[in-house]
N, C-alpha and C positions, 0 to 999 in steps of 0.2 A: 365486550364491544371495544374496550380500550385497546387491548392487544391486537384485535382484528384490524383496527385502523392503521396499525403500524406495519402490517404485512403486505407490502405492495411491490409489484414489479413495474417500475416506471418505464423501462426501456421498451417493453412489449405491451405494457398496459394490461397485465393480467394480475389477478390476486396471487399474492406471494405467500405460500404456506411454508412454515418452518420445517424443513425436511432433514436437518442435521441429525446425524446419529448421536447417540449418547457419548460423552467423553470416555476415551480409553487411555489409561495411564500406560504408555509404552516404556517409560523409564520412571520408576518410582523408588526413590531411596531417600535417605536423610541428607543427601548432598545438595549442592546448589547447581541446578541445570538451567541452561538457556538454549535457545535455538535462533540462529541467524542474527541479523542486525536490523536496520531500518527497512529492509526490503525483503522480497520473497526469494532472494538468491541463496537461501539455505535449503531449498528443496527443488528437485526437478523430477519430471516424469519422462521415462524413455519411450521408444517406439513400440514397446510391448506392453506398456501400461504400468510398469513397475515404478513405484515412488521411491526416490532416493533422498535421504535427509542427513544433514550434518549439523552438529551442535557441539557446545563445549560444556564440560562437567568436571567435577572433582570427586566423583564417586569411587574411582580406583584408588586415588591418593588424596585423602581429605586435605584441603588447603591448596592443592595444585590442580588447576583446571587444565584439561587437555581436550583435544579435538576427537570426536567420535562420529562414526558413520552407521546408519541403519537403512534397511530397505523394507518395503511392504510389497510382497509379490503374492498376488492372488488372495489378499486379505490376511496373510500371515507375516508378522514382523520378525525380522532377523534379530539376533543378539547384537548389542552395541559392539562395534569394532573400533579399537583405539588406533588413531592415525598419527598422533604426535607423541613425542617422548622428550619433553623439556622439563625444566625444574622451576621456571618462574612465569608460569601462566601463559596459556594459549587462548586466544579470544576470537570470537565473531567470525566463524568460517563462512565462506561462500563457495558454492558448487556449480559447475557447468558440465554439460554433457553434449557430445556431438551425435550425429546420426548413427555412427558405428558403435556407440555405447561407451566410448572412452570418456572418463570423468576426470576433471581437474578440480582440486580443492585448494583454496588459499585461505590464510588467516594471518593475524599479527601475533607475535610471539616475543616474550621478554627474556628468553633463555641466554642470549648472547651478551647483553649489556644492560641489565636492569639499572635504572628505571626507564631505559629507552627500548622501544619495540622495533622489530624487523618483520618483514613479510616472509613467511614460510609457505611451502607448497608440497603437495604430493599428487600422484596421478595413478589412475586405474587403467590398466591396459586390458581392453575387452577381449582381444584375441588370446592373450595369455591367461586372463582371469586372475591377475595379480595386482597388488598395490605396490607402488614404489615406497622407499623410505621417505621420511619427512626431511626436507632440505631447505636451507636458506635461499631466498630468491632475491630480496632487496635488503641490503644491509647498509644502514646509515650510521656510522660511528658518531656517538655523541649527540644524536638526534633521534627522531622517531619516524617510523613508517606505519601508518595506521589504516584501519577500515578498508581493506582491499575488497574489491568486487570483481568477479570474473564471469565471463559470458562466452559461450562457444557457438560458432557457426556450424551448420549441419555437416559441412565438408571437413571440419576438424580445426580450423583456425580458432584460437582462443584470444580474447581481449581481456586485459587486466587494467584497472584504474585504482589508484590508492592516493591517500593524503600523506604528504612527505614534508618534514621540517628541516631538510638538509641545508637550505639556503638562508635560514634565519634563526632566531632563538626559538624556544619551545612554544612560543605563541604565534609563530608565523609559519603556516603550512600551505603548500601549493599542491595541486593535483598533478600526478604523473601517469604515464601510459606505457604499457608494453604489450606486445603480441607474441603468441606462441604458434609456430608453424614448422612443419617438417622436423620436429624434434628439437627446435631451438627457440630460445626466447630472444626477442629483439633488444636493442639498447633502450635505456630509459629515455622517455620523451616528455618534456615539461609542458603541460597543457595550459597552466595559468601562471601569471606573473604579477599578482596584485601587490605582493610585498607587505601585506598588512593582515594580521590575524589569520583565521582559518578558512580553507576551502574544505568542505566537510560533507558527509552523507551522500556520496555519489550513488546514483542508480542509473541503469542503462537498459536499452532494449534494441534488438535488431529487427528491421522491417524486411519484407519479402524481397526488396531490391538490394539488400545487403548493406544498407546504411545503418550505422550505429548511432543511436540517439542517447546523449549523456546529459544528466542533470546533476546539480550539486547545490548545497547550501553554502553561502558565501557571506562572511561578515566583514568585508573590506571597508565598509562605511563606518562601522563602529562595533566595538566588542559586543558580542551576543545579539547584534541586530542583523538577523539573517535575511538575505535575499536569495531567490532562486535563479541560478544561471544555467544556460543551455548551450551545448555545442553538438555538431553532427560530424561524424567521420564517414566520408564517402568510400565506396569500394576501391577507388584509385588511391586511397591513402591520404586524401586531403581533408583537413579539418576546417570547418567554418569558423568565423569569428564568434566569440562568446556573446550571448544575448541575455540581458537582464529581464527577468519575467516578473519582477516585483517581490514584495516581502513574503517570507514564508520559508519553510524547510521541505524539500522534496522527500518523498518516502518510497514510492513504488511507481512503476510504469508498465503498461501493457498495450498491445495493439489489437484492435477489434474492427473488422470491416474497413481496414486501412485508415482508421482514426487512432491516434496515439492518445492514451489517457494517462494523466499524471495525478497521483494523490499527493497531498501536501498537508502540513500543519501550520497554522498561523495563530498568533495571539489575537484575541478579539476583545472588543470593549463590550461588557455585559449589557450596558444600557442600550447601545445602538445596534449590537450584533454585527458590526463590521470590523475589518482588520484594524488593529491598533498599531501605534508606533512604538509600543512598549518594547524594551530590549530584554525582558525577563522571560524569554521563550521557554526555558526549561525549569523555571521555578514552579513547583507543584501547587503553589498558592495562586498562580496566575492562570486565568481561564484561557484555554486554547480550543481550537476548532478544526475539524477535518474539512478540507476543501479539495476541489479538483479542477483541472484544466484539460482541454481537448484540442489536439492539433490535427488538421486535415492534411494527411500525407499526399493526397492527390493534387493539392493546390500548388501550382508552381511558385506561388509567392509565400509558401510556408505559413499560411494563415492559421491563427489560433481561433477556432470556432468558439470556444469557451475559455475564459480566463478567470481563475480564482472564484469558482462557484461553491457556496457552502453546501455541506452534506449533513453534518451534525448540527445540533442546536448550540446555543450558548447558555452558560450558567456558571455557577460556582464549582466548576470541575475542569479537569484537563483531559486531553486525549493522547493516546499513544499508538504509534506504528500502524497507520492505515494501509493494509496490504491489499493489492489488486489481483484479480484473476478473471479471465473470460470463462463463460459457461453458456449453457443453452439459453439462458435468459438475457445474456448481454455481458455487462461488466459488473462484477460484484466487488464491494469494498468491505473489509472486516477490520475493526479497530477496537482498542481498549478505551474505556471512558469511565471517569469517576474521580475519586479523591484518593490521596495516598493511603494504601492499605485496603482499598475497596474499589478495585478496577474491574469492571464487567465487560463482556464481549458484546459488541454491537455490529450490525450489518446493514447495508443498503445497496440498492442497485443504482448505477449512475448511467446517464446517456445524454444524447444531444438535446432531448426534450426536458431534461431536468433529472431529478433524483427522487427515489422513494423515501418515505419517512424512515428514520432510523428504527431498527428493531433490536431490542434486547434479547439475546439468546444464550448468554453465558452465565456463569456464576455471579451472584451478587455479593459473595463473601470472599475476602482475600484479594489477591492480585492476579491478573492475567497479563502477561508480557511476552516479549519475544515472538510476536505473531508472524506467522509465515503461511502463505496461501499459494496453491498451485492448481492448474487445470488438468483434469484427467482426459483420457482419449475420448470419452463418451460425453463430453460436455459437463462432467461432474466436477466437484471441488474437493480438494484436500486441505485441511487446516491443521497445522501443528503449532502448539504454543506451550508456554510454561505457566504453571499455576501454583500458588501457595496460599495456605490459610494461616501459616505460622511464621511468615517472614523469611529472613535470609537462611534459616536452617532447614527449610523444607520445600524447596522447589521441585516439582515433578513435571515431566514432559508428557503432554497429552496430544491425542489425535482425534479428529472428528471428520466425518465424510458426509458430503451432501450430494445425493444422486441427481438432484435438480430434475423433477418430473418432466416428462415430455409434453404434457398438456400445455398448449399455448407457447411452445418453444419456437425458436427461429427456424427450425428445420421442417416443421409440420404446418398444418393449417391452423394458424392462430385465430383466436376470436377477433372480431373487428376492434381496432384500437381506438380508444379515446385519448387524444393528445392535448396536453396543456401546453400552449405555445409560449405564453408570456404572462407576466404580472407587472404592470406598470402603474405608477413608479414603484421602484423596489431598490432601496428601502422606501417605505411609505409612512407618512405621518397623518395625513387627513383623508385616508381612503385610497383605494387602488382599483384597477380594472383587470380582471383575469380573462384571457383569451384562450379558447379551447376549440378543438374540432371534434364534432360528434359524427361517427360513421353512419349511424342509422337513426331514424326517428324513434324516440322512446322516452321513458321516464328517466329523469336526470336529477341527481342530488349533488350539490356543490356545497362544501362546508369547510370551515377553518378548524385546524387542530393544532395544539401546542406540541412541543417535542416529546412530551410524556404520553401522547396519544389521547389527550382529553379534547373532546369537542368543545370549542369555545365560541362558535358562531355559525349561523347558516346563511349561505349566500343565495341559494335557490333550491327549490324542490318542486318538481312538476314535469310537464312534457315539453320537449323541444324537438324541432325538426332536425334532420341531418344537415351538417354544414358547420360553418364557423360561428361561434357565439362569443359575445363579450358581456360580462356581468360585473356590476359594481360590488366591491368588497368593502364593507363598513368596518373600519378599524378603530372607531371611536372608543369602544369599550375594552380595547386591548392594551396591555402594558408594553413597554419597549422590550423587544426580544425577537426570537426566531419562531416562526410558525410554518405550517404547511397548508396549502389550499388543495383539497381533495375533491376530484370530480368522479362520480360513479354512475354507470349506466349499464344495465343488463348484466350485472355481475363483474363488469370490467372497470378497473379504477386507474387513475393517473393522478399525480400530484406534482406540485412545484413549491419551492420554498418562498416564504414571504417574511421580510424583516420589517418590523415596526419600530419607528423611532419617535421619540417625544422631545 
């Protein structure tokens, strides 16, 4: 019963069964392997359904990490293909593909001037079926160019954003931009000019109108106190002014039904379950939380429908790399959660009506990191991540596939949806009111669950007529923390988060 209550598809309101395949070790050695960075830009799916993955590893030369490429065509994995040939570490590759199948891979590399890094790249020519040699792209003498992210338009234009310290000391980094078109890279264009600390963790997505949406973490206010910033590049080459979206670190972004979804990580206060002002975001002893925001791309005022909504619970743990992808059930988020040396995989579905309760579906022993997620052509999902049970000497690269069953999906005739509209107030201290819409008259059960899936209270159990209902939620017996209110009727469930404060 405990696990069943965690398996929910909020976006379409149907019961969410765990359909992930068993983990398959696609690279298993005694070396250290990783995949991607803080977003899903380490894997792409082409127009034929082939999955392409890049990662860095030292299994060819112990102690020297290089960039590698693999693909999964028809269920068969290729052998790792080495793309870089340096001597002082190649890190965190990002891959992009256009409609013709041309691929661009970028990464940061220490071979030219250790301890400073530069951006390198290589390209796959689909017509010739060949990879180019690895070449320097951005070289900053005496400083560093880090965490490059690349994205390709269907027509072939490539967008590149990276963090660059050329204008300050090694603790002052700005974001820069380049584009690749007709065989040429443009000149460097400086996107930010804060002049204090890091612009970091860029992630971006293209919408159907050709606009590029860019997010990054920014600590210009104080060291390690990150805020999320946003800019948009129009097809005419015009950038908007930057917009501060509040505290947190962006992780991944996707577009679904012309809504832009952004996953993020924030420090939280365990007692209240709300974002904290702590500047210890990357201290493994500091609790962190997965959250998300949603932007309406159809609104001329660029309205954010949801800002900073919690997905995971809060407790004495931290979270890593919440990756996003669209599928038949809506928008899925997968992340790591736990304590140092014991990070497990979790998932949830997020949408405009709230999010499903987190579901544990990965290992509970060792660490799961480097999480990367992509959408297949049939609304399925591809998950690539690294896992270890022995620490730094034994990271392996794993793959899992989720076919996402068609029952109740967005393409077919879905069961009538029960929608949880709101919980007010939230956070709540002396009780709250949950509002939900019932599509048909029937038996309804509304209950409160904690983030471990334990039922901790009953709101209502009985028959209700079709329509909107509001029910009182008694929070008197609940400790401070995060919970989920779950409404179920006719085998269909929906939930929304509730934060209790004392």
